[in-house]
C-alpha positions as CSV (number, residue, x, y, z in Angstrom):
1,M,117.9,104.7,110.2
2,H,117.7,107.6,107.6
3,I,114.7,107.5,105.2
4,A,115.0,109.7,102.2
5,F,111.7,110.3,100.3
6,V,112.4,111.1,96.6
7,H,109.8,112.6,94.3
8,P,109.5,115.1,91.4
9,H,107.7,117.7,93.5
10,K,104.7,117.9,91.2
11,A,101.8,116.4,93.1
12,F,100.1,116.9,96.5
13,L,101.6,114.3,98.7
14,P,100.0,114.5,102.2
15,E,101.4,111.1,102.9
16,L,105.0,112.5,103.2
17,T,104.0,114.7,106.2
18,A,102.3,111.6,107.7
19,Y,105.3,109.4,107.2
20,T,107.7,112.0,108.5
21,G,105.7,112.5,111.7
22,Y,105.2,108.7,112.2
23,F,108.8,107.6,111.7
24,S,110.2,110.6,113.6
25,K,108.3,109.4,116.7
26,K,110.4,106.2,116.4
27,G,113.6,108.2,116.4
28,W,114.2,107.5,112.7
29,K,115.7,110.4,110.6
30,T,113.7,111.5,107.5
31,S,114.4,113.9,104.7
32,T,112.8,114.8,101.3
33,W,114.6,115.1,98.0
34,H,114.0,115.9,94.4
35,V,114.6,113.1,91.8
36,T,117.6,115.0,90.5
37,D,119.3,115.4,93.9
38,Q,122.3,113.5,95.0
39,L,121.3,111.7,98.2
40,P,123.6,111.9,101.3
41,H,125.9,109.1,102.2
42,D,124.0,108.3,105.4
43,V,120.7,107.4,103.7
44,T,119.7,103.8,104.5
45,V,116.3,103.8,102.9
46,E,115.7,105.3,99.5
47,W,111.9,105.7,99.2
48,R,110.7,106.7,95.8
49,M,107.2,108.0,95.0
50,M,106.8,106.6,91.5
51,G,106.9,107.6,88.6
52,T,109.8,106.0,86.9
53,H,113.1,104.8,88.2
54,Y,115.4,103.3,85.7
55,A,118.8,103.9,87.3
56,A,120.9,101.2,88.9
57,R,120.1,100.9,92.7
58,H,122.5,101.8,95.4
59,P,124.1,98.6,96.7
60,K,123.9,99.6,100.4
61,R,120.4,101.1,100.6
62,I,117.0,99.5,101.1
63,L,114.9,100.6,98.0
64,I,111.2,101.2,98.2
65,H,108.9,102.1,95.3
66,E,105.5,103.6,96.2
67,Y,102.7,103.6,93.6
68,A,99.9,105.9,94.6
69,S,98.1,105.4,91.3
70,P,98.6,103.9,87.9
71,S,99.7,106.1,85.0
72,M,97.5,108.8,83.8
73,P,95.9,109.0,80.3
74,P,96.7,109.3,77.5
75,F,98.5,106.0,76.7
76,A,98.1,104.8,80.3
77,V,98.3,101.1,79.5
78,L,101.5,101.6,77.5
79,K,103.1,103.7,80.3
80,N,102.2,101.1,82.9
81,T,103.7,98.4,80.7
82,L,106.9,100.3,80.3
83,K,107.2,100.9,84.0
84,G,106.6,97.3,84.7
85,C,109.3,96.3,82.3
86,F,112.0,98.8,83.0
87,N,111.6,100.3,86.5
88,T,114.4,99.1,88.8
89,T,113.3,96.2,91.1
90,P,113.0,97.5,94.7
91,D,113.1,95.6,98.0
92,L,109.4,96.6,98.6
93,R,106.6,97.9,96.6
94,I,103.8,99.9,98.1
95,F,100.4,100.3,96.4
96,Q,97.4,102.4,97.4
97,N,95.1,99.5,96.7
98,E,94.6,96.3,94.7
99,Y,93.5,98.1,91.6
100,V,96.7,100.0,91.5
101,Q,98.7,96.8,91.9
102,R,96.8,95.0,89.1
103,S,97.5,97.9,86.8
104,F,101.2,96.8,86.5
105,T,102.9,93.7,85.5
106,F,106.5,93.7,86.7
107,K,109.2,91.6,85.2
108,K,110.5,90.8,88.7
109,Q,108.3,90.2,91.8
110,T,109.3,91.5,95.2
111,P,107.4,91.9,98.5
112,S,104.5,94.4,98.4
113,V,102.0,96.0,100.8
114,F,99.0,98.2,100.6
115,R,98.8,101.7,102.2
116,D,95.6,103.6,101.7
117,M,95.1,107.4,101.9
118,G,94.3,109.0,105.3
119,I,93.7,112.1,107.3
120,P,95.7,113.7,110.1
121,E,94.5,112.6,113.6
122,S,94.2,116.3,114.7
123,W,91.4,116.7,112.2
124,L,89.1,114.6,114.3
125,A,89.1,117.2,117.2
126,E,85.7,118.7,117.7
127,S,85.5,122.3,116.2
128,P,83.1,125.1,117.1
129,A,80.4,125.8,114.6
130,V,81.2,128.9,112.5
131,P,79.0,130.7,110.0
132,P,79.9,129.8,106.5
133,L,82.3,132.2,104.7
134,H,81.7,130.5,101.4
135,D,78.9,128.3,100.0
136,F,80.9,125.6,98.4
137,I,84.6,124.4,98.5
138,Y,86.5,122.2,96.2
139,V,89.9,120.9,97.2
140,G,92.2,119.1,94.8
141,S,93.8,119.1,91.4
142,V,92.6,121.4,88.6
143,E,94.6,119.6,85.8
144,K,92.9,119.3,82.4
145,N,92.2,115.6,82.9
146,R,89.9,116.4,85.8
147,A,87.3,118.2,83.7
148,I,87.0,121.0,86.3
149,P,85.5,123.6,83.8
150,L,82.3,121.5,83.7
151,L,81.9,122.2,87.4
152,L,83.0,125.8,87.2
153,D,80.5,126.6,84.4
154,R,77.8,125.6,86.8
155,F,78.8,128.6,88.9
156,T,78.5,131.0,86.0
157,T,74.8,129.8,85.4
158,A,72.6,128.1,87.9
159,L,74.9,128.9,90.9
160,K,76.2,132.3,89.8
161,T,74.9,133.9,93.0
162,H,76.8,131.5,95.2
163,T,80.5,131.3,96.1
164,L,82.9,128.6,95.3
165,L,86.4,128.4,96.8
166,I,88.9,126.4,94.8
167,V,91.9,125.2,96.9
168,S,94.6,123.9,94.6
169,R,97.8,124.8,92.9
170,D,98.9,125.7,89.3
171,Y,95.5,127.3,88.7
172,A,96.6,130.5,87.0
173,A,95.2,129.6,83.6
174,L,91.8,128.5,85.1
175,Q,91.7,131.6,87.3
176,E,92.2,133.8,84.2
177,K,89.5,132.0,82.2
178,Y,87.0,132.6,85.0
179,R,88.2,136.1,86.0
180,H,84.7,137.5,85.1
181,A,83.1,135.2,87.8
182,A,83.6,137.1,91.1
183,N,81.9,134.2,93.0
184,I,84.7,131.8,92.0
185,R,87.8,132.2,94.1
186,F,91.1,130.5,94.1
187,T,93.7,129.9,96.8
188,G,96.5,127.5,97.7
189,P,98.5,125.6,98.2
190,V,98.0,125.8,102.0
191,S,99.1,124.0,105.1
192,P,97.0,121.1,106.5
193,A,95.8,123.3,109.4
194,T,94.7,126.1,107.1
195,L,93.0,123.7,104.8
196,R,90.9,122.3,107.7
197,E,89.9,125.9,108.6
198,L,88.8,126.5,105.0
199,I,86.8,123.3,104.8
200,L,85.1,124.1,108.2
201,Q,84.1,127.5,106.7
202,A,82.2,126.0,103.8
203,A,78.5,125.1,103.8
204,F,79.0,122.3,101.2
205,A,82.2,120.4,100.1
206,I,82.5,119.1,96.5
207,N,84.2,115.8,95.7
208,F,84.4,116.2,91.9
209,I,86.1,113.2,90.3
210,S,86.6,112.4,86.6
211,P,84.3,109.3,86.0
212,V,87.0,107.4,84.1
213,A,89.9,105.1,85.2
214,P,92.2,105.5,87.2
215,F,90.5,108.4,89.0
216,N,87.2,106.5,89.7
217,Q,89.1,103.7,91.3
218,L,91.3,105.6,93.7
219,T,90.7,106.8,97.3
220,S,89.7,110.4,97.4
221,T,91.7,112.1,100.1
222,K,89.6,115.2,99.9
223,F,86.5,113.2,100.6
224,L,88.0,111.7,103.7
225,E,89.0,115.2,104.8
226,Y,85.5,116.5,104.2
227,A,84.0,113.6,106.1
228,A,86.4,114.2,109.1
229,C,85.1,117.8,109.2
230,Q,81.5,116.5,109.0
231,R,80.7,118.6,106.0
232,R,77.7,118.2,103.7
233,I,79.4,116.3,100.8
234,I,78.4,116.7,97.1
235,T,80.1,114.1,95.0
236,T,80.5,112.5,91.6
237,N,78.9,109.0,91.5
238,Y,81.6,106.5,90.9
239,P,82.8,103.0,92.1
240,W,85.0,104.1,95.0
241,I,82.5,106.4,96.6
242,Q,79.7,103.6,96.3
243,D,82.0,101.1,98.0
244,F,82.8,103.6,100.7
245,Q,79.2,104.4,101.5
246,Q,78.2,100.7,101.5
247,Q,81.0,99.7,103.9
248,Y,81.2,102.8,106.2
249,G,77.8,104.5,105.8
250,G,76.9,108.2,105.3
251,N,74.6,109.9,102.9
252,Y,76.1,112.0,100.0
253,F,74.5,114.1,97.3
254,Y,75.4,112.4,94.0
255,L,75.8,114.6,91.0
256,D,74.2,113.8,87.6
257,T,76.7,113.4,84.8
258,D,75.7,116.7,83.3
259,L,75.5,118.4,86.8
260,E,71.9,119.5,86.0
261,N,70.9,118.5,89.6
262,L,73.5,120.8,91.1
263,T,71.1,123.6,92.2
264,W,70.9,125.6,95.4
265,E,67.4,124.1,96.1
266,A,68.5,120.5,95.6
267,V,71.6,120.6,97.7
268,N,69.8,122.3,100.6
269,T,66.9,119.9,100.8
270,F,69.0,116.8,100.7
271,K,69.5,114.9,104.0
272,Y,73.4,114.4,104.5
273,A,75.3,112.2,106.8
274,C,79.0,111.3,107.3
275,P,80.5,108.2,109.1
276,E,80.4,108.8,112.9
277,D,83.8,107.2,113.5
278,M,86.7,108.4,111.2
279,R,89.4,107.1,113.5
280,P,90.2,104.1,111.2
281,F,91.1,106.6,108.5
282,T,93.9,108.4,110.3
283,W,97.3,108.3,108.7
284,E,98.8,106.6,111.8
285,Q,96.3,103.8,111.4
286,R,96.9,103.5,107.7
287,I,100.6,103.3,108.2
288,K,100.3,100.8,111.1
289,Q,98.0,98.5,109.1
290,S,100.2,98.6,106.0
291,G,103.1,96.5,107.4
292,I,105.7,99.0,106.2
293,E,107.0,99.4,109.7
294,N,107.4,95.7,110.2
295,F,109.3,95.4,106.9
296,L,111.8,98.2,107.9
297,E,112.4,96.9,111.4
298,R,113.8,93.7,110.0
299,F,116.7,95.7,108.8
């Protein structure tokens, strides 16, 4: 079996590394392609990270559509509607969670499964304690819809004597805007192994999420990564994180909407905790539990 993962190469997709490792252990061939590429003749599974896909499907391939999230604002509802009406009907749809599934109404139904976000199993290995090299770390997107300047402005005022490391991509404009703030540093993209090292070198890890849909309804991969590293987590207060804490435990510093409580004294006097067992959140477990493998084995 040859699985070809197809996507526009715009987003962080740690799941591709996980899929590749998981299916390679079964002896299945995997490859990654851009949406404009012509796929090889030996491809048996065309797996698209959606997006849109309006073209006629290949008659001899299994077609999978994976929806990690609904469409982003603006006009998110309209874009979701258009995708539901005009996207090609696949053999299987994969959704991150039920919220993502409910965001679409497809003209034709087809089998579907849920596959949540995860962490590499290697991240659960115990690591030696190291002195912090930076006070805070933020991992993730810095696109305009994430309102990151609200966070960075805090590091030019109340936290101007403390360092913040931003690990992201396409941050040139933001880096230029804050070039006067020597305590704000940018790097990335980096490998998963390097990312783990950077997180372990931080005193505090920030999970900063825009408090509007769909962001506040989606699994935060960076939060899971922080928790796997047993960091002291500072986070936006939103539905997903509340559900996580209620179900799996931990204690996290919740940010006020205006970030006025983000002070050095406040974050240092708070009592933090992470879930003791992060094994259920590994990519291997996420993929196993999804049912994707069972679906493919029928072919």
